[in-house]
C-alpha positions as CSV (number, residue, x, y, z in Angstrom):
1,M,-10.3,10.7,-0.5
2,K,-12.5,12.8,1.8
3,V,-15.4,11.6,4.0
4,L,-18.4,13.8,4.6
5,T,-21.5,13.5,6.7
6,L,-24.7,15.6,6.6
7,F,-25.9,15.7,10.2
8,N,-28.7,17.3,12.2
9,H,-30.5,16.0,15.2
10,K,-33.8,17.3,13.9
11,G,-35.7,15.2,11.3
12,G,-37.5,16.6,8.3
13,V,-34.7,19.0,7.2
14,G,-34.4,17.4,3.8
15,K,-31.1,15.7,4.7
16,T,-31.4,12.6,2.4
17,T,-32.7,14.7,-0.5
18,L,-29.8,17.1,0.1
19,A,-27.3,14.2,0.3
20,A,-28.5,12.7,-3.0
21,N,-28.6,16.0,-4.9
22,L,-25.3,17.2,-3.5
23,A,-23.6,13.9,-4.5
24,E,-25.0,14.1,-8.0
25,A,-23.8,17.7,-8.4
26,I,-20.3,16.8,-7.2
27,Q,-20.4,13.9,-9.6
28,D,-21.4,16.3,-12.4
29,A,-18.3,18.3,-11.5
30,G,-16.1,15.4,-12.4
31,K,-15.6,13.6,-9.0
32,R,-16.3,10.0,-8.2
33,V,-18.7,9.7,-5.2
34,L,-19.7,6.8,-3.0
35,L,-22.9,7.2,-1.0
36,V,-23.2,5.1,2.2
37,D,-26.7,4.7,3.6
38,T,-26.4,4.2,7.4
39,D,-30.0,5.2,8.3
40,P,-31.9,2.0,9.2
41,Q,-34.9,3.6,7.5
42,C,-33.0,3.2,4.2
43,N,-34.5,6.4,2.7
44,L,-31.4,7.0,0.5
45,S,-31.5,3.4,-0.8
46,S,-35.2,3.8,-1.4
47,F,-34.5,6.9,-3.5
48,Y,-32.3,5.0,-6.0
49,L,-33.7,1.4,-5.9
50,T,-37.1,0.1,-6.7
51,E,-39.1,-1.4,-3.8
52,K,-38.8,-4.8,-5.4
53,D,-35.0,-4.6,-5.7
54,L,-34.5,-3.2,-2.2
55,D,-36.8,-5.8,-0.7
56,K,-34.8,-8.5,-2.4
57,M,-31.5,-7.1,-1.1
58,L,-32.9,-6.7,2.5
59,G,-34.2,-10.3,2.4
60,E,-30.9,-11.7,1.3
61,S,-29.1,-9.8,4.1
62,S,-31.5,-11.1,6.8
63,E,-30.7,-14.7,5.9
64,G,-27.3,-14.5,7.5
65,S,-25.6,-16.4,4.7
66,G,-23.3,-13.6,3.7
67,A,-24.9,-13.6,0.2
68,G,-26.5,-10.2,0.6
69,S,-24.9,-6.9,-0.5
70,T,-26.0,-4.3,2.1
71,V,-24.0,-2.5,4.7
72,W,-25.3,-5.0,7.3
73,T,-24.1,-8.0,5.2
74,A,-20.6,-6.5,5.3
75,I,-20.4,-5.8,9.1
76,E,-22.5,-8.7,10.4
77,P,-19.6,-11.1,11.1
78,V,-17.8,-8.5,13.3
79,V,-21.0,-7.5,15.1
80,L,-21.9,-11.0,15.9
81,G,-18.4,-12.1,16.8
82,R,-18.0,-14.5,13.9
83,G,-15.2,-13.1,11.8
84,E,-13.9,-10.1,9.8
85,V,-15.9,-7.7,7.7
86,R,-17.1,-9.0,4.3
87,E,-16.6,-7.2,1.0
88,V,-19.8,-6.2,-0.7
89,E,-20.4,-4.7,-4.1
90,P,-21.9,-1.2,-4.2
91,V,-24.6,-0.4,-6.7
92,E,-23.4,1.7,-9.6
93,I,-26.1,4.4,-9.9
94,R,-24.5,6.0,-12.9
95,E,-20.9,6.7,-14.1
96,N,-18.8,7.8,-11.1
97,L,-21.7,7.5,-8.6
98,F,-22.1,4.5,-6.3
99,L,-24.3,3.5,-3.4
100,L,-23.6,1.2,-0.5
101,V,-27.1,0.0,0.3
102,G,-28.5,0.5,3.8
103,D,-30.3,-2.0,5.9
104,V,-33.0,-2.1,8.6
105,L,-30.7,-4.5,10.5
106,L,-28.3,-1.7,11.2
107,S,-30.5,-1.2,14.2
108,Q,-28.9,-4.4,15.5
109,Y,-25.4,-2.9,15.0
110,E,-26.5,0.2,16.9
111,E,-27.6,-2.1,19.9
112,E,-24.0,-3.4,20.1
113,L,-22.3,0.0,19.9
114,P,-22.8,1.2,23.5
115,S,-21.0,-1.8,24.9
116,A,-18.3,-1.5,22.2
117,W,-17.9,2.1,23.2
118,T,-17.3,1.1,26.9
119,E,-15.0,-1.8,25.8
120,S,-12.9,0.7,23.8
121,F,-12.1,2.6,27.0
122,A,-10.9,-0.7,28.5
123,R,-8.7,-1.3,25.4
124,K,-10.6,-4.5,24.4
125,K,-10.1,-5.6,20.9
126,R,-13.8,-6.5,20.3
127,G,-14.7,-2.9,21.3
128,Y,-12.3,-1.5,18.8
129,D,-13.4,-3.9,16.1
130,V,-17.1,-3.2,16.5
131,M,-16.6,0.6,16.7
132,C,-14.5,0.6,13.5
133,A,-16.4,-2.1,11.4
134,L,-18.5,0.4,9.5
135,S,-15.6,2.6,8.8
136,R,-13.5,-0.3,7.4
137,V,-16.3,-1.4,5.1
138,A,-17.2,2.2,3.8
139,R,-13.6,3.2,3.3
140,S,-12.5,0.0,1.7
141,T,-15.5,0.2,-0.7
142,A,-14.6,3.8,-1.5
143,E,-11.1,2.8,-2.3
144,D,-12.3,-0.1,-4.5
145,V,-14.4,2.2,-6.7
146,G,-11.7,4.9,-6.7
147,A,-14.0,7.4,-5.0
148,D,-12.8,11.0,-4.4
149,L,-15.6,11.5,-1.8
150,L,-17.5,9.3,0.5
151,I,-20.8,10.7,1.8
152,Y,-22.6,9.1,4.7
153,D,-26.4,9.6,5.0
154,V,-27.5,9.3,8.6
155,G,-30.7,9.3,10.6
156,P,-31.9,12.3,12.6
157,N,-30.6,11.5,16.1
158,V,-27.6,11.6,18.3
159,G,-27.5,7.9,19.0
160,A,-24.6,5.4,19.0
161,L,-24.7,4.7,15.3
162,N,-24.4,8.4,14.3
163,R,-21.6,8.8,16.9
164,T,-19.6,6.2,15.1
165,V,-20.2,7.8,11.7
166,L,-19.3,11.3,12.9
167,L,-16.1,10.0,14.5
168,D,-15.2,8.4,11.1
169,C,-15.8,11.4,8.9
170,D,-13.3,14.1,7.9
171,Y,-16.0,16.8,7.6
172,F,-19.7,17.3,8.5
173,L,-22.2,20.0,7.6
174,T,-25.6,20.8,9.1
175,P,-28.8,21.3,7.0
176,V,-30.9,23.8,8.9
177,H,-34.6,24.6,8.4
178,T,-35.5,28.2,8.9
179,D,-37.7,27.5,11.9
180,L,-37.4,27.5,15.7
181,Y,-37.1,23.7,16.2
182,S,-34.3,23.3,13.7
183,L,-32.3,26.1,15.4
184,R,-32.9,24.5,18.9
185,A,-31.6,21.2,17.5
186,L,-28.2,22.8,16.8
187,T,-27.5,22.8,20.6
188,T,-27.6,19.0,20.6
189,V,-25.5,18.8,17.5
190,G,-22.7,21.0,18.8
191,R,-22.6,19.5,22.3
192,S,-22.9,15.9,21.1
193,V,-20.1,16.1,18.5
194,A,-17.8,18.0,20.9
195,R,-18.4,15.3,23.6
196,W,-17.8,12.5,21.2
197,V,-14.6,14.0,20.0
198,R,-13.3,14.6,23.5
199,D,-14.2,11.1,24.7
200,W,-12.8,9.3,21.7
201,Q,-9.5,11.2,22.0
202,T,-9.3,9.6,25.5
203,V,-9.8,6.2,23.8
204,R,-7.0,6.9,21.4
205,E,-4.7,8.1,24.1
206,L,-5.2,4.9,26.0
207,A,-4.6,2.7,23.0
208,S,-1.2,1.4,22.1
209,A,0.7,2.8,19.1
210,S,-0.1,-0.3,17.0
211,E,-3.8,-0.2,17.9
212,K,-4.1,3.6,17.3
213,V,-3.3,3.2,13.6
214,S,-6.6,1.4,12.9
215,L,-8.9,3.4,15.2
216,L,-11.3,6.0,14.0
217,K,-9.5,9.4,13.7
218,G,-12.2,11.1,15.6
219,Q,-11.6,14.7,14.3
220,P,-14.7,15.7,12.2
221,Q,-14.2,19.2,11.0
222,Y,-17.3,21.4,10.7
223,L,-17.8,22.8,7.2
224,G,-20.8,25.0,8.0
225,Y,-24.6,25.0,7.5
226,V,-27.0,24.9,4.6
227,S,-30.3,26.9,4.9
228,S,-32.8,24.4,3.6
229,A,-36.5,24.0,2.6
230,F,-37.5,27.6,3.0
231,K,-40.4,29.0,1.0
232,E,-40.0,31.9,-1.4
233,Y,-42.3,34.8,-2.4
234,G,-41.2,37.2,-5.2
235,G,-37.7,35.8,-5.2
236,Q,-37.2,36.4,-1.4
237,K,-37.6,34.1,1.6
238,A,-41.2,34.3,2.9
239,E,-42.0,35.2,6.4
240,P,-41.4,33.7,8.9
241,H,-38.5,32.0,7.1
242,E,-36.6,35.2,6.6
243,Y,-36.9,36.0,10.4
244,W,-35.4,32.6,11.4
245,E,-32.7,32.9,8.7
246,R,-31.4,36.0,10.4
247,M,-31.1,34.0,13.6
248,I,-29.1,31.1,12.2
249,P,-25.5,32.5,12.1
250,A,-25.4,33.6,15.7
251,R,-26.9,30.2,16.8
252,V,-24.4,28.3,14.7
253,K,-21.6,30.3,16.2
254,L,-22.8,29.8,19.8
255,R,-24.1,26.2,19.7
256,V,-21.8,24.5,17.2
257,I,-18.6,26.6,16.5
258,D,-17.9,27.6,20.1
259,E,-18.6,24.0,21.4
260,L,-16.2,22.5,18.9
261,K,-13.6,25.2,19.3
262,A,-13.4,24.5,23.1
263,V,-12.3,20.9,22.2
264,N,-10.0,21.7,19.2
265,S,-9.9,25.0,17.2
266,A,-8.8,23.0,14.1
267,L,-12.4,21.5,13.9
268,V,-14.0,24.8,13.0
269,P,-13.9,26.9,9.8
270,A,-13.3,30.6,9.4
271,P,-16.5,32.6,9.1
272,P,-18.8,32.9,7.3
273,Y,-20.3,29.6,8.1
274,K,-23.0,29.4,5.5
275,L,-22.4,27.1,2.5
276,G,-25.6,27.8,0.6
277,D,-29.4,28.2,0.3
278,V,-31.6,25.3,-0.8
279,P,-35.3,26.4,-1.3
280,N,-38.4,24.2,-0.8
281,F,-38.7,21.7,-3.7
282,N,-42.5,21.5,-3.5
283,S,-43.7,18.8,-5.9
284,L,-40.3,18.4,-7.5
285,A,-39.1,16.4,-4.5
286,A,-41.7,13.7,-5.1
287,A,-41.0,13.6,-8.8
288,S,-37.3,13.3,-8.1
289,Q,-38.0,10.3,-5.8
290,Q,-40.4,8.8,-8.3
291,F,-37.8,8.7,-11.1
292,G,-34.7,8.2,-8.9
293,V,-32.9,11.2,-10.4
294,P,-31.7,14.5,-9.0
295,I,-34.1,17.4,-9.2
296,G,-31.9,19.1,-11.7
297,D,-32.3,16.2,-14.2
298,L,-36.1,16.3,-14.2
299,R,-36.4,18.0,-17.6
300,G,-38.4,15.7,-19.9
301,L,-39.9,13.9,-16.9
302,V,-42.1,16.7,-15.5
303,N,-44.4,19.3,-16.9
304,S,-42.5,21.9,-19.0
305,G,-43.9,24.7,-16.9
306,K,-41.7,23.4,-14.1
307,Y,-38.5,23.6,-16.1
308,P,-37.4,27.0,-14.8
309,K,-37.6,25.7,-11.2
310,V,-35.7,22.6,-12.2
311,D,-33.0,24.6,-13.8
312,E,-32.8,26.9,-10.8
313,I,-32.4,24.1,-8.4
314,R,-29.7,22.5,-10.6
315,E,-27.7,25.7,-10.3
316,V,-28.3,25.8,-6.6
317,F,-26.8,22.4,-6.1
318,A,-23.9,23.2,-8.5
319,S,-23.1,26.2,-6.4
320,L,-23.4,24.3,-3.2
321,A,-21.2,21.5,-4.6
322,H,-18.5,24.0,-5.5
323,N,-18.6,25.6,-2.0
324,V,-18.5,22.2,-0.2
325,T,-15.7,20.7,-2.3
326,K,-13.6,23.9,-2.1
327,Q,-14.0,23.9,1.7
328,M,-12.8,20.3,1.8
329,G,-9.9,20.9,-0.6
330,L,-11.3,18.4,-3.0
């Protein structure tokens, strides 16, 4: 099983939409996929579940009885110091595609992570337990459903929760908008991940041999970037998107590749670093969310005049899924 995270410091790059559609395309290619929603905003869970069902699940998790079935339900005993992680049932979206539902209460987990980070350097068991709780739940659930791939969906920040997720994953990729602010955010991505990896290796070096076995591996390999949400005109990227597109490879090399290589050259791929192009979905994104299906499955649900674009995007994600799984050796 492989573990993948889609990560960018900048919001609004279409990360959740990309995660859902990529997962669906990988599932279409014959793999079993578990999606884990670790964004307290629960955007991925909202994509697949009705408001009524999600509200019910979040309400059950907030009761603290252990009767819920969200990520928070599973890790709550460890975070609050009351026991081991709980097993929760993921939602089966369709054959070979599963979702471990997110929770707004993950923000409470994030509040505990800075102290757990410090305690880990002091070799304290509680620090280890809290840092690794999410990983234990996600990986155990993935094993239970026989997943080939676990995909984390994370929020747009470089906070303690995302640090824990990145240190747990085997691979990560960056969705990048073709604009100035998205490129500038790459600086934070590269520096943050490099620092996290370096610091966590210190934690692992301080840990005993028996403790080290259960700790986060802390070696997320960079797969590359996806150029996303650009507008097209006459089959080509419209200005100024085309201009910023030309700037991305050098910025990725300088701000992500070189930062990671300075820590461990095994964390970076051979060039080229681009995994694919994902154009602006326009109104199809809203339709996809309305029906809870990937954009490539909107035939019969939207106006027939949009079918060519639906088919085009389906092929885009099929190609991206091929590139991503090939890079991961999946």
